[in-house]
C-alpha positions in Angstrom: -67.9 167.8 82.8 -71.0 167.8 85.0 -70.8 171.6 85.7 -70.8 172.2 81.9 -73.9 170.0 81.7 -75.6 172.0 84.4 -74.8 175.3 82.6 -76.2 173.8 79.3 -79.4 172.8 81.0 -79.7 176.2 82.6 -79.2 177.9 79.2 -81.9 175.6 77.7 -84.2 176.5 80.5 -83.7 180.2 79.7 -84.3 179.5 76.0 -87.5 177.7 76.8 -88.7 180.7 78.6 -88.9 179.3 82.1 -89.5 182.0 84.6 -86.9 182.5 87.4 -89.3 181.0 90.0 -89.9 177.9 87.9 -86.2 177.2 87.1 -84.9 177.9 90.6 -85.5 174.5 92.1 -84.4 172.9 88.8 -81.1 174.8 88.9 -80.5 174.2 92.6 -80.9 170.5 92.0 -78.2 170.6 89.3 -76.0 172.8 91.5 -76.2 170.1 94.2 -75.4 167.4 91.8 -72.5 169.4 90.4 -71.1 170.0 93.9 -71.3 166.3 94.7 -69.6 165.4 91.4 -66.8 167.8 92.1 -66.3 166.3 95.5 -66.1 162.8 94.0 -63.7 163.9 91.4 -61.5 165.5 94.1 -61.6 162.3 96.0 -60.7 160.2 93.0 -57.7 162.6 92.2 -56.5 162.2 95.8 -56.8 158.4 95.5 -54.7 158.5 92.3 -52.0 160.5 94.1 -52.0 158.3 97.2 -52.1 155.0 95.2 -49.1 153.4 97.1 -50.5 154.0 100.6 -53.9 152.8 99.5 -52.3 149.7 98.0 -50.5 149.0 101.3 -53.8 149.3 103.2 -55.5 147.0 100.6 -52.7 144.3 100.9 -52.8 144.4 104.7 -56.5 144.1 104.7 -56.4 141.1 102.3 -53.6 139.5 104.4 -55.8 139.9 107.5 -58.8 138.4 105.8 -57.0 135.5 104.1 -53.5 134.9 105.6 -53.1 131.5 103.9 -52.2 133.3 100.7 -48.9 134.7 101.9 -47.7 131.9 104.3 -44.5 130.0 103.6 -45.3 127.4 101.0 -48.5 129.2 100.1 -49.6 130.2 96.6 -47.5 133.3 96.5 -44.3 131.4 97.6 -42.9 134.4 99.6 -39.7 132.5 100.3 -38.9 132.9 96.6 -40.9 135.8 95.4 -40.0 138.3 98.1 -36.4 137.2 98.7 -35.3 137.0 95.1 -37.8 138.5 92.8 -39.5 141.5 94.5 -36.4 143.1 96.0 -34.5 142.6 92.7 -37.4 144.1 90.7 -37.6 147.1 92.9 -33.9 147.9 92.5 -33.8 147.1 88.8 -36.8 149.4 88.3 -35.1 152.2 90.3 -31.9 151.7 88.4 -33.6 152.0 85.0 -35.2 155.3 86.0 -31.9 156.9 87.1 -30.0 159.2 84.7 -26.2 159.0 84.6 -25.9 162.7 85.1 -28.1 162.7 88.2 -26.2 159.8 89.6 -22.9 161.6 89.1 -24.4 164.7 90.7 -25.6 162.7 93.7 -22.1 161.3 94.2 -20.9 164.9 94.9 -23.3 165.5 97.8 -20.7 164.5 100.4 -22.4 166.4 103.2 -25.7 164.7 102.5 -24.1 161.3 102.6 -22.3 162.0 105.9 -25.5 163.3 107.5 -27.5 160.2 106.5 -24.8 157.8 107.7 -24.2 159.6 111.0 -28.0 160.0 111.6 -28.7 156.3 110.7 -25.7 154.6 112.3 -24.9 156.9 115.3 -27.7 159.4 116.3 -30.7 157.2 115.9 -29.2 154.2 117.8 -28.0 156.5 120.6 -31.5 158.2 120.8 -33.1 154.7 121.0 -30.6 153.7 123.7 -31.4 156.7 125.8 -35.1 156.1 125.4 -34.6 152.5 126.4 -32.8 153.7 129.6 -35.9 155.6 130.5 -38.1 152.7 129.7 -36.0 150.3 131.8 -37.3 151.8 135.0 -40.8 150.9 134.0 -42.3 147.4 134.4 -41.9 146.7 130.6 -40.5 143.2 129.9 -36.7 143.1 129.6 -36.8 141.1 126.4 -39.1 143.6 124.7 -36.6 146.3 125.5 -33.7 144.2 124.1 -35.8 143.7 120.9 -36.4 147.4 120.6 -32.7 148.0 121.1 -31.9 145.6 118.3 -34.4 147.1 115.9 -33.2 150.6 116.8 -29.7 149.7 115.6 -30.8 148.3 112.3 -30.9 150.4 109.1 -34.3 151.0 107.5 -35.5 148.4 105.0 -34.1 149.6 101.7 -36.7 148.1 99.3 -39.7 149.8 100.8 -37.8 153.0 101.4 -37.0 153.2 97.7 -40.7 153.0 96.8 -41.7 155.5 99.5 -39.0 157.9 98.4 -40.3 157.7 94.8 -43.9 157.9 95.9 -43.4 161.2 97.7 -41.3 162.8 95.0 -38.0 162.6 97.0 -34.5 162.6 95.5 -34.4 159.0 94.5 -31.0 159.2 93.0 -29.4 160.4 96.2 -31.4 157.8 98.2 -30.3 154.9 96.0 -26.7 156.1 96.2 -26.8 156.5 100.0 -28.4 153.2 100.7 -26.3 151.0 98.4 
């Protein structure tokens, strides 16, 4: 909208008979304002597209500044809200957005399902195990290495992966079918 305002002001300046030398600083000021406004609009558009990541950063920041909000027994009651309500709401919302035809189509992608299961349950744990073999010759604490091995064998957290898949425009139907 601001570029249109600048053009209208320039047209009015011409109608008023301002000479080129008199309107040049005037127009350059409006051009600078227009460029800044376009930059701000681009930034706002980017923020709208990246709302989920910005939300994660905001929540982490609030948690760092005021950790008492999310502690066990705190005002958010995470032992109830996260365990029962949040995860259920995520899957319920994902289920509502799925079309039966898409779900049936996703069921037929046997190669995709085999790839994901082999990658998650065989390749990744093996790669982590090999990496830990290299790390074992370093002075890193043995219990830290055991913890990394345990985490490397676990599947990714499904509830956050559903949201991230949806946020990046991934195939949510195939993802929900694979993970469940």
